[in-house]
N, C-alpha and C positions, 0 to 999 in steps of 0.2 A: 504494500500500500504506500509505503514511503516513496518508492521509486515512481509509482504512478502519480502521486501527488506532486512530486517535483517536476515531472515532465508536463503535467497539467498546468502548473504555474508558468513554466517557460512558454508553453504554447499560447497561453492567454495573453502573454506579453505584459505581465504585471511589473510595474515599475517599483523601484526601491521605496518610494514614498507611500506606495499602497501595500507594503508588506504587513503593516499592522492590521489592516482590515482582513487581509488574507489569512494571517495568523489567527485572528479571532475566529474567523470562519472555520478553520481547521480544528481549533480547540473546542468550540461548541459542537461541531459535528462528531468529534471523537468522544466527548463526554456523553452526548446523546446515545451513540451506538453502544458505549460501555454500560450505560444505565439500562438500555433495552436488553443487552446480553445478560446482565445481572438478574433482571426480572425473569428472563427465560429460564435461567438456571434455578432460581428459587421456585418458580412454578413447576418445573419438572421434578425437582426434589420433593416438593410438597405432594405432588400427584403420585409419583412412583413409589417412594420409600414409605410414605405414610400408609399406603394401601398394600404394602407387602410385595411390591413388584421390584425386586432388587436384581434379578437375574434376567436381563433382556438379551435374547439371542437373535431374534429376527425382527424385521419391520412389523410383522403382525403382532408380535409381543408388545412392541412399543405403542402401536395403535390401540391394542387392548388395554394397556396401562392407562391410556387417556380416558377410558370409559367413565371413571368416577367424576371426571371434570366435564367431559363433553357428552356423556350419555350415549345413546345409540348412534349419534353422529360422529363418534370418535374416528371411525375409519375414513369418513369423508373429509374430516378436518385434517387428519394425518396425510391423506392422499393429496389434498390441496397444498399442504405445506411442502411435501416432496416435489410436487409439480412446480411450485413457485421457485424453490431452490434450484431445480434443474433448469428452468427457463432463465433464471438469473445467470447461472453458470454458463449456459450455452450461448447467451447473447453478450455477456460482458467479458468473460475471461479470455476468449480467443484473441481479442484485440488489445485488452489492457495489459496482458502479460508480455507480449513481444515488443510493445512500444518502448518501454524504458530501456530494454536491452539494445534495441536498434539505436536509440538516441545515445546510449553509453558509448557505442562505437562510432558515433557521428554518422550513422547511416540515416538517410531520409526515408522514413517508412512510406511505402507506396500507397498504403491505405488511408493516409491522412492527406486531405486536400484542404489547404487553408481557405477560409472564406474571405473574400475581398469586400463584402458588404459591411462587415462589422470590424471595428478596430481590434477588439479582443475576442478571439474565437478559439474554441478547442478543436475546430475543424469538423469536417464531415467525412463519413466513410465513402470512399470511391467505389462504385459498383461497375 
């Protein structure tokens, strides 16, 4: 994430005088994601271990462990969560992973096409 953030700041063309606002944006975003992750951990612990589900072996076991919290819709909720995570990974990771490495070796990634309409842009994916 650190490499992606750095390349994002470079692509946006953020000037030194704007670093404070960019830093505040990163700090707030990091705190928000950490708080959400903490609540996910607490909710899972409260759901799983309180109801005696300590040995999860399969995805079906994890969905069944959510039954006290989500009722009969536990499998649908779990399936939606897996689908959402898969969609996120399939759409973001293939581009966000190689970009910082390409920039580290001073290669211009072919999939980034700078936008001339806006002064600061993260670019668009070239199809």
